[in-house]
C-alpha positions, 0 to 999 in steps of 0.5 A: 499500500505505501508503493501504491501511494507513492505512485499515486503521489509520483503521478501527481507531477508537482513535488516538494523536495520533502515529497520526493525524499519521502517517495525515494525512502518508501520505495528503497525501505519496502524493496530492502524489506523485500530483500530480507524477506527473500522475495527478490523479485518483488524487491526489484520490481519496487527498486526499479519503480524507484529508479524509473517513477522518480526519474522525474525528480531528479533524485539524489545520487544517494537514492539512486544508488541504494535502489540499484543496490537493492537490486544487486543484493536481489540479483546476486541472492538469485544467482544472477551474478552478472546481472548483480554486477550491471546493477552495482555498477549502475549504483556506482555511476548514480553515486558519481553524478556531481553533487554538493557533497563534500569529499568525506561524504563522498568517500563515505557513500562510495565505499559500499559500492566498491566492496560490494562490486569486489564481492560480486567480482571475486569474493574469497569465500562467497558465491562471485563471478571468480574474477579476483583480479577485478575484485583486487582493483576496487578493493585497493581503491576502496583501501586507499581512499580510507587510508587517505582518510585516516591520514587526514584525521587519525581519530576517523574510526569509521575510515579505520575500521573501513582500511582494516576490513578492506585490507582483510578482504584484499588479503584473502583474495 
């Protein structure tokens, strides 16, 4: 019902920023909920509605990226690794659109996309496309990005944690 309500809002045509954000949140949350329930086709359909239905209101790169990430997760869970790779690359493309976000915000938003794409390509202990060399390139980028963050601010706990996580995954590959 929430998605139906958002579709009615989207069809209305004129939207406030608050309505745009609400629509993106509803679609994204419902789609993520479907993934958690293992209803992958419903998740993909709902996330695609968000991407397609909200195209007219210039959604934030993060919102579009999240929708594509949900699609990637659902496709990977279905065993469609190429579809998952295509979706996570669409998420990265959406996230790379110019924004007013500062460098730290972009770094924090980009990291999970790099990590997820690396896992799809060549996660050591998971279902992947068995392309570890390509995965290693992405993991190195994520590692170096957060290592630079730690150099800028040694107290940045999140970057320090991500350096460790990424280093472990890179070492495994």
